[in-house]
N, C-alpha and C positions, 0 to 999 in steps of 0.2 A: 665836273670831271674834266680832266685834261685829255690829251690825245690817247690813242691806242698804244699799248706797249707790245711790241712785236718781238717775239722770241725768235732769234736767228743765230746760227753759228757764225762767228767772226770770220771763219775760213770759207764762207760761202757767199762771196760777193755777187755771184750771178743770181742767186736766189733773192738777195736783197734788192738787186736791180729790177728783177721781175716783179717783186712786190711793189716797189716804188712806181713802176710803170702802170700796173693794174690798179693801184690805189692812189693815184696822183691827187685825187680830190680829198684825201683823208689827212687829218692831223695824227701823226704817229711818231714814235721814236723806236729805234731798234734797241733791244736789250740782248746782250751777248748770252747765248745759250750755253749751258754746260755741255762740253764736248765729251760725251760718254766714251768715245774711242780713245781719248787721252787719259782716262782714269785707270789707275791700277786697281786690282782686286782689293788691295788694302784700303785705298781711298773710298771705294764703294762701301766696304764694310764699316769704315770709320764714319760714314754719313749716318749710320744708324737707321736707315730707311728701308733696307732690304734684308729679308731673312736669308741666311746662308743657303746656297744651293738653288736659288730660284733661277730658272732658265731664261732670264731676260737678256736680250742682246744689248750691246753698249749704247746704241742709239735710244733704246727705250729707257735705259737708266738715265742718260743725259736729259731726255725729254722730261721725265718725272722730276728730276732735280731742278730743271729749269722752271717748271711750273710751281714747284715748292718755293723756289726763290721769289716768284711773282707774288705768291700768297704772303710770304714774309715781308716783301716790300710794301704791300697794301697795309699790312698790320703796322709796320714801322711808320708809314705815312699817315695812318689813321683815316684813310679815305678809300673809296672804291677805285679799282683799276679795271680797265678793259684790257684783256690780254688775248693775243692771237699768235698763231704761228705764222711763219713767213710764206706759207702757201695759201693764205686766206685771201679772198676777194670780197670787198665790202660794197654794199649798196652806196650809190652816190648821195643818198639822203641819210646815211647812217647816223651822223651826229645829231641831226634833227630828231630822228626816231628814237635815238638813245635817250635824249633829254626828256622827251615826252613819256616814254615808258618808265624811266626811273622816277619821274615826278609823280607817277600814279601808283607806285609801290607802297605797301603798308610800311609802317615804321619797323625798324630792326630786321630788314631783309638781309640775307647773307650772300646769295648767289643768283646771277642771271646767266643762263646759257643762251648765247645768241644763236 
């Protein structure tokens, strides 16, 4: 596995800086989050992911679409991804523990929630 894919709004450089400082020991890359505040109701409907009339706030919609994009990226790459949001703080030995745990999983596993 490669580094952690960190979902983060491009318009939130302070959050990215805080993540980088708290996780300087980590291999990661930022992945631009879907900005729910920038989506129109028509775009949300066109995504096909939300039933009409659900009371989700724009941030929740953006978050859901961002995570969906991460799943789609894993499928396209044909390999597992570790995905986190930009407020996560990782153990200093995360990559070591990650490798050990993943090597002990049975074949055909689908999801690990860290």
